[in-house]
N, C-alpha and C positions, 0 to 999 in steps of 0.2 A: 503492499499502499503505497500511497503516497500524504502528505500532511500539509494543507495548510490554516497557517496559524500555528499558535501551540507554542510558540519559542520560549527561550530561560525566562522571559518574564511574564511570561502568562501563568494564568492558572491552570486552567483544567485541557490544556495539551498535556501536559504531566498527567493527568487523570486518567484519561484515554491511553497515552503511553502503558503504563501500568494494565491497564485493562489490556490489551490487545495481546499484549504479550505472556498472559497468564497459562495460554496452555499452549503454547508454540505452535501455532497455527497462523499465525502472520506474522510477515515479516516487514518494519518499517525500510524504504530504501530509496527516498526522496523525501523532500519539502523546499515548501516556501516558507518558511515558519515566521517570518518576521515581515511589513512593512520596514523596518528596517535594517536596512543593507546589513551592516555589523552585525546586530543581534542576530539576522537570520542565517548568517557564516558561520557564530558562535556557535549559535545552536547547532547545526547540522555538524558541525564537526565533536560539538561537546557528545551527541548521538552516534558518533562515528559510521555516519553517512559516506557513502562516494564523496570524493569533492565534484565528481562531474555531474553529481543529483544533488548538489544542495544550489536554491535557486531563491533569487531576491525578487524575481515576480511568479504567483502563480499562474499567470498568462502562458509565461516564455516555460514553466512547468509541464503544463499540458501539452504544449504544441510539442515538446519534445520528445514527452514521454510517451504520446499518442504514435510516432513515428516509427520509435524502436520495434524490434522483429517483438513477436509475439509470446516468444518464450522468456523474455528480459523488461518487457514494456508492466504498467504497475496494470492491476485486477481492480484496485479502487481508489478512491480518495478520500481522505476523513479531511472534512471543515469544521473548523474548532474558532473561529472566526467572531467578533463580536458578531450583533443580530445584522446590522445593515449590510454587512459583508459575507453575508450568504448566499443570496439566490443569483448575482452572477458567475461565484467562482460554482456552485453549482449546477448553472445552468451549461456551461460550458465542460466543466466533466463529462455531462452525461454525453452531451455533440459530441465529444471526443471518444463517445464507444468507453466511459469509465464509469461502475458505476462508484455510488457513495452514501458516504455517513456525513451525518450532519448535525449540528448539535442544537438544542429547542430553543427558542421554537423555531421554524423550520424555516421563516422567510421576517422580510418588515412588516409587511401587508399580506390580506387575505388574498387579495389579488395574483401577489407574487408568487403565492400557496397554488395556487388554480394553476398558475405557468407551466410553475413545477411539476405537479403532478400530473398533469399534460403530458410533458416531456419524457418524463417516465412512462407513463402510459405506449408512448407512440415511439420510446426504443424499445423496452421491455426488458431496461435494465432495473437493478433492484439498487432500491433507497434504504435504510437505516436510518431511524428518527430515534436521537439518542434522550428519551425519555427513562432513565434509570430505572424507576423505583419498580416498573413490569417486570425486571428481570430478577427480582427476590424470588426465590423459589416458594417462599409462604401466600405472597402476592398471586401466582398463580396457582397454587391448591386453593386458597380464596376463591377464584374464577371459577376452575372448575366444579368446586361443590356447590356454588350457586348455577352454573350451569345444568347442574346436574337432576335439578329438581328438587333434592331430598328435602329442604328449609322451604320451599312452599313457594310463590309468586313474591318480586322482591316488592314493598310495601314504603321504605325509608331508607335515604344514604343519607350521611354526614361523613365530608371530607375535609379534615383542615391541614395547614402548612402554614406554621410559626416560626417566624426567628425574628431574631433583637439585632443583628448586626449594623443594622441601621437606624436603630433610635436617636442618634445623633445626624447632625449635618455631615458626616464623612466624607462626601464629598468636595465639600469646600475646602479638605487636607490635602484634596491631590491625590488621594486613592483610588489607584487608576480601574480596580474594580467597580466601586460606587461611581466613580465618575462617570465612567459609559451606560451603566445599568438603569441612570437617572437622567441621563440625556434625550430629551426623545428624538435627536436627530440622528442619534444610533439604536438607542433599544426599542422604537415603536410607540406607536400610543397609550401604553401604559407600565406601567414601573411593577409593585409586587405581582400585579394581576397577569400581567406578561411573563416575568421573573420567575415565577415561583405558581402561579397560580394557575399556568397553562399545566403545571406537573398534576396539581391537584385533581383538574379538571381529568386530564388523560385519566386517571389515576381511578376515577369516579365513574368514567365509561370503561374504563379496560376489563375492572375487576367487574362489575356488572352486566357487561353484552350488554346496555342498553345506551340510548342515545337522549341527552339535551333535546328540547324541544321548544320550552321557553323560559325566560330569567328573570327575574327582576333584583338589580344591583344596588348596592349602594359603594362607593368608592370613595378615598380619604387621603388626604394628602396633609399628614399630622405634624413633620418636620417641617419649619418657616426656612423659607426658601426654595423648600425642594420642588423642581417643575413635573413629578409625575405623580403617583400616588404611592405611596406606602403601606397601605393599607385597606379591607375590602373586604366585604361578604357577598354571597350570593344567594339568591332564592331559587331552587332548580324546578321544572317540572321537566319529568324522561317520559319516554313514549311510548311506558307499557301504565303509565297513569301513577305512579309513584313520586313521591315528591324530595326534594334533598334538600339540604345544604352546604356551601362552600365558604370554608375563609380562608385566608391567605391576606396576611402581615409580615413585614418587616420592623416595625416596630417593638414587639413585644420582647424587653427587653430583659435579658436574661436563657429566654429561648436560644436555641442552636437550627437544629433540623427536623425536628420534633414533625415527622410528616404521618397523618393519622385516617384510617378508613373503618369506620362501621357501617355494616348494611343490616337491618331486620325486615325480615320476610313472614309469611304466613306462621310459621312453625317454628323459628328462631333468628338466631344473627352471626355474623360475622365481624369479629373486631382486631385488626394488626394496626401497630404503630411500626415505626423504622427503629427508635430507641430501644428494641426487644424482636429486631427481625425476623430472627429465627421461631418464631411462636405466633400461631394464630388460634386465637380463641372465637370456639365455637361456640353459643350458648343456645340455647333450647328451652322452649315455652313449659313443657312439661315431666323433662329429663334433667340430670345434671350437666352444668358445661363440661368439653370435651377441649384439652390443648394438645393442639396439632404444632408436631415439632421436626424442623429441618434434619433432613440429615435421616428420617425413619423409613425403615421397607414398610409402613402403609402408605405414603404417599402415591397420589395421581403421579402418570408420566409423567408430565409437564411439569411438575413438581419435583420429582428427582431425579429430573433430566442434567437440573440446573443446577443442585447440591453439587458440591466438590466433597465433602468432608462427611467423615460418621459423624452420627448422633453427638450434640454435646461439645462440638468444636466450632466455635462461632465465627460463622459467614455473614460480610456485610455488602458495602456501599463499594467497593473494588468489586466485589465478587458479580454482587449484583450489573453493574458495569460490565465487566467481563463475560458474562453470559449473553450480552448482548448481540456484542462483539463474535463471541465463538457461534451462536446461532445463525449470524449473520455469514459468517465465512465458512457453516459449513456449508451453508445455501448454495454461495457461491461455486462451491465446489462442485456440488452436487450436481450444476446446470452447466458445470465447464465440463463435469464429464459427462455429461446428457442420460442424468440419473435423476428421477423426480427426488428432492427433498422431503425428508420427515416431516409431519407438522408441526413435532415441538420447534425443529430448526426455523419451521417458519413462522415460529409465533415473537416476532416483533414489530417496535411500531414504526410505521411506513408512511411515505405520503397521505394518506386518506389518514391519519392521524393528524399529520402536518395540518391540514386546511381545518380540520377541526380546531385543532387547537388556535390557531390562526383565527377562526371564526367565533370563536367562545372573547378571545382577545376583543375585536372588535363588537359585537353585541355587547358584552361587558359595559365599553368604555360609553356606546351609544345609551344602554339604561339606565345609568352611571348619570347619563347630561340631561334625561330625561324625566319631567313629571308625572307620565305613565307610570302605573304599579308595576306592570309586567307587558313586556315585549316577546313577539314570538323569537325564537331562536334560528337566524336565518344561516344560509352558507352559501 
């Protein structure tokens, strides 16, 4: 693979590299790792890339790599840049015949997301959208339990993502992550709802298998001087009649990344949180609660496929991230060999989820600015 962005002065690029290296299925061989030429070269050398495949411009990288012999050129490109530099590299990579991995949200706008999805469908290539939390084994177990119908019809969904790192005007200090994530020119229409609200939204739709059809949003900008929302809540209506509540905030002082989802059905419900990621709690109406644990022999095939260690050995964020990369790699290898990938391998977010995520941002902002109580969820 090749990487666009993610140099030594970035955060998420290093996380991607740790994840993709975990299974020995993927080799990073080329990179345009920074818009700063010096950082791009230094970063490439620090990762022991061949000098001829260290680039200072992603366009040059894609041009040169596309012209290489089949046995040498890239299979896919991973784009780990800020939101406003997602669309053009992804479109060019697809046009040059490369599969794509891309950070969320998929693009800067809904219109761009639709164009990118159309390009994926036109080329027949694959795209992985990095909604990390779908990679957790017990999230997959929750999804399979709900789809099996054993808990009955879904009635209520609560999903929350509280952070506290933006409780102060951090962007005013020059902190890089805060600066671009709170800048509408680089982040997009939404702040907390675009950055972490999209994760919560994706988690709700992924786990339940449902789609949101109506929303009622309340967005707030708490920290003085901030240009985008840093706090918000959204009432949700799903296409089976269930209702839900989504909360995403970055001003919950003391919170780290306490992602949590609860789903209640006719006969019981499920509860999962990232702070205890190896545990899935299943609550019943008429019998004691059950605790499902990662690495055990009673899990569904989708969950067990994404477990790496025996029960009692904690797995976390990096392993969940690695599961996305491994499933993507296994899917590509199967297709390159003319084989059909297993269903467990195909279980990763793609362009469809990317469009839904951008539609969530657009609709939440529209609802937050409206005097109407409810609006239809438009894609």
